[in-house]
C-alpha positions as CSV (number, residue, x, y, z in Angstrom):
1,M,-58.5,47.4,-50.1
2,P,-55.5,45.3,-51.0
3,E,-52.3,46.0,-49.1
4,T,-49.6,44.0,-50.8
5,C,-50.8,44.1,-54.4
6,L,-53.0,45.8,-57.0
7,S,-55.4,44.1,-59.4
8,L,-55.7,45.4,-63.0
9,F,-58.3,44.4,-65.6
10,D,-59.6,41.6,-63.4
11,R,-62.7,39.6,-64.3
12,D,-65.5,38.4,-62.1
13,A,-64.4,35.6,-59.9
14,T,-67.5,33.5,-60.8
15,K,-66.2,33.5,-64.5
16,R,-62.9,31.9,-63.7
17,G,-62.8,28.6,-65.5
18,D,-61.1,25.3,-65.0
19,S,-58.2,26.1,-67.4
20,E,-55.8,28.9,-66.8
21,T,-52.2,29.9,-67.5
22,V,-50.4,32.2,-65.1
23,I,-47.2,34.0,-66.2
24,I,-45.0,35.4,-63.4
25,F,-42.5,38.1,-64.3
26,G,-41.0,41.4,-63.2
27,M,-37.3,42.1,-63.3
28,T,-34.0,40.4,-62.6
29,R,-33.3,40.0,-58.8
30,G,-36.8,41.3,-58.3
31,G,-38.4,38.7,-56.0
32,T,-40.3,36.6,-58.6
33,S,-39.1,33.3,-57.0
34,M,-41.0,33.9,-53.8
35,I,-44.2,34.8,-55.7
36,A,-43.8,31.8,-58.0
37,G,-43.6,29.5,-55.0
38,A,-46.8,31.0,-53.7
39,V,-48.6,30.4,-57.0
40,R,-47.4,26.9,-57.1
41,G,-49.0,26.4,-53.7
42,F,-52.4,27.0,-55.4
43,G,-52.0,24.0,-57.6
44,Y,-50.5,25.6,-60.8
45,Y,-47.9,23.4,-62.5
46,L,-44.8,25.4,-63.2
47,G,-42.7,22.9,-65.1
48,E,-40.5,19.9,-64.7
49,E,-37.0,19.7,-63.3
50,L,-37.3,23.3,-62.0
51,L,-34.2,25.1,-60.8
52,V,-34.3,26.3,-57.2
53,N,-35.5,29.7,-58.4
54,L,-38.5,27.9,-60.0
55,E,-37.7,28.8,-63.6
56,D,-38.8,26.3,-66.2
57,Q,-35.9,26.0,-68.6
58,N,-38.3,25.6,-71.5
59,F,-38.9,29.3,-71.3
60,V,-35.4,30.5,-70.7
61,Y,-33.2,31.4,-73.7
62,K,-35.4,29.2,-76.0
63,T,-36.7,30.0,-79.5
64,D,-40.2,31.1,-80.0
65,E,-41.0,27.8,-81.7
66,H,-39.7,25.8,-78.8
67,M,-41.8,27.8,-76.4
68,K,-44.9,27.5,-78.5
69,E,-44.5,23.8,-78.7
70,T,-44.1,23.7,-74.9
71,I,-47.3,25.8,-74.5
72,A,-49.2,23.4,-76.7
73,R,-48.0,20.4,-74.8
74,R,-48.7,21.9,-71.4
75,N,-52.2,22.9,-72.6
76,Q,-52.9,19.2,-73.3
77,D,-51.3,17.9,-70.0
78,H,-52.4,20.5,-67.4
79,A,-55.5,22.5,-66.8
80,L,-53.8,24.9,-64.4
81,W,-50.2,25.7,-65.3
82,G,-47.8,28.6,-66.0
83,W,-44.2,29.6,-65.8
84,K,-41.9,32.1,-64.1
85,Y,-39.3,34.1,-65.9
86,P,-38.3,37.6,-64.6
87,I,-37.8,39.2,-68.0
88,A,-40.6,37.3,-69.9
89,V,-41.7,40.7,-71.2
90,E,-38.9,40.2,-73.8
91,Y,-41.1,37.6,-75.7
92,L,-44.7,37.7,-74.3
93,D,-46.1,39.9,-77.1
94,R,-45.2,37.1,-79.5
95,L,-46.4,34.2,-77.3
96,L,-49.6,35.4,-75.7
97,P,-51.8,34.6,-78.7
98,F,-50.9,30.9,-78.2
99,V,-51.5,30.9,-74.4
100,R,-54.8,29.5,-73.1
101,T,-56.6,31.9,-70.8
102,P,-53.5,33.9,-69.7
103,I,-53.3,35.9,-66.5
104,L,-50.3,38.0,-65.5
105,I,-48.6,38.4,-62.2
106,I,-46.1,41.2,-62.3
107,V,-43.7,41.5,-59.4
108,S,-42.5,45.0,-58.7
109,R,-39.6,45.9,-56.3
110,D,-38.0,49.0,-55.0
111,I,-35.8,50.2,-57.8
112,T,-32.8,50.8,-55.6
113,A,-33.1,47.4,-53.9
114,T,-33.3,45.7,-57.3
115,A,-30.3,47.6,-58.7
116,S,-28.3,46.8,-55.5
117,A,-29.1,43.1,-55.8
118,M,-28.0,43.2,-59.5
119,T,-24.8,44.9,-58.5
120,R,-24.1,42.5,-55.7
121,W,-25.0,39.2,-57.5
122,D,-24.4,40.0,-61.1
123,D,-21.4,42.4,-60.8
124,R,-23.3,45.2,-62.5
125,D,-22.3,48.8,-62.6
126,P,-24.7,50.7,-60.2
127,S,-25.8,53.3,-62.7
128,G,-26.4,50.7,-65.4
129,A,-28.4,48.5,-63.0
130,L,-30.6,51.4,-61.9
131,S,-31.3,52.3,-65.6
132,E,-32.1,48.8,-66.5
133,A,-34.5,48.3,-63.5
134,I,-36.4,51.5,-64.4
135,I,-36.7,50.6,-68.1
136,Q,-37.8,47.0,-67.2
137,S,-40.5,48.3,-64.9
138,Q,-41.9,50.6,-67.5
139,R,-41.9,47.8,-70.1
140,N,-43.8,45.5,-67.8
141,L,-46.5,48.1,-67.2
142,M,-46.8,49.0,-70.9
143,L,-47.3,45.3,-71.7
144,A,-50.0,44.9,-69.1
145,I,-51.8,48.0,-70.4
146,R,-51.4,46.9,-74.0
147,H,-53.0,43.5,-73.5
148,R,-55.4,44.3,-70.7
149,L,-55.4,40.8,-69.3
150,P,-56.3,40.1,-65.7
151,T,-53.1,41.2,-64.0
152,L,-51.9,41.2,-60.4
153,Y,-49.2,43.8,-59.6
154,V,-47.4,42.6,-56.5
155,S,-45.2,44.7,-54.3
156,Y,-42.3,42.4,-53.3
157,E,-41.5,44.5,-50.3
158,K,-45.0,44.4,-48.9
159,A,-45.6,40.8,-49.8
160,S,-42.4,39.7,-48.1
161,L,-43.3,41.7,-45.0
162,N,-46.8,40.4,-44.7
163,Q,-46.8,37.0,-46.5
164,D,-50.0,35.7,-44.9
165,L,-51.9,38.7,-46.1
166,F,-50.4,38.3,-49.6
167,L,-51.5,34.7,-49.7
168,T,-55.0,35.8,-48.9
169,E,-55.0,38.5,-51.6
170,L,-53.5,36.0,-54.1
171,E,-56.3,33.5,-53.2
172,G,-58.8,36.2,-54.0
173,F,-57.2,37.1,-57.3
174,L,-56.9,33.5,-58.5
175,G,-60.3,32.4,-57.1
176,R,-58.7,29.2,-55.8
177,S,-57.7,27.6,-52.5
178,L,-54.3,26.5,-51.4
179,V,-53.5,22.8,-52.1
180,V,-50.5,22.7,-49.8
181,D,-50.1,23.4,-46.1
182,R,-50.2,27.1,-45.5
183,E,-47.5,27.2,-42.7
184,K,-45.1,25.2,-44.8
185,L,-45.6,27.6,-47.7
186,L,-45.0,30.6,-45.5
187,R,-41.7,29.0,-44.4
188,F,-40.7,28.7,-48.0
189,M,-41.6,32.3,-48.6
190,S,-39.6,33.7,-45.7
191,P,-36.9,36.1,-46.9
192,G,-33.3,35.0,-47.2
193,S,-31.7,32.5,-49.5
194,Y,-33.3,30.3,-52.1
195,K,-35.2,27.3,-50.7
196,S,-36.3,24.0,-52.3
197,F,-40.1,24.0,-52.7
198,E,-40.0,20.1,-52.6
199,E,-38.0,20.0,-49.3
200,V,-39.8,22.8,-47.5
201,V,-43.4,22.5,-48.8
202,L,-43.9,19.1,-50.2
203,A,-41.8,16.9,-47.9
204,E,-43.7,14.9,-45.3
205,A,-43.4,16.0,-41.7
């Protein structure tokens, strides 16, 4: 049985094709950056000129038309690609019909920890941060149930405590092998401050 995540609506691993789009989301300050780095380690292209939090700016505060154009372009240029945006649930209902072979990775985190991070980093009122975190979590689950796409629900707390096990479970869900050094990727995933994927994982020894 999985110990860091839960698979919903999965398909047979033998039916996984050469083209796939992974969308990583959850909630603000919810640990999606670590999970996005892990996905990138399996060879999924997550965009150009990424911020240190691995967010592709083509999917942040952009119009639907801009994002649809980006999707069409990425479909042409990359077999395996995707993007990370914590609150992608805000627009996914409208974009999913244009996404080729979508799979979802939803990162969940302890509600109190999420609200505490929002209060600390975003100067949010604690009660408002708690309320937003609860509502966001519910919206994410409803979207997954609504579309019934292959979905991996990840516990940020469990994945961060046992990163090696999480990578093994992610490998099973994706049906693909790592294309980077596992130890370097684990260093990138270690809890703490943001790290540069290029400097930690891709840099030569």
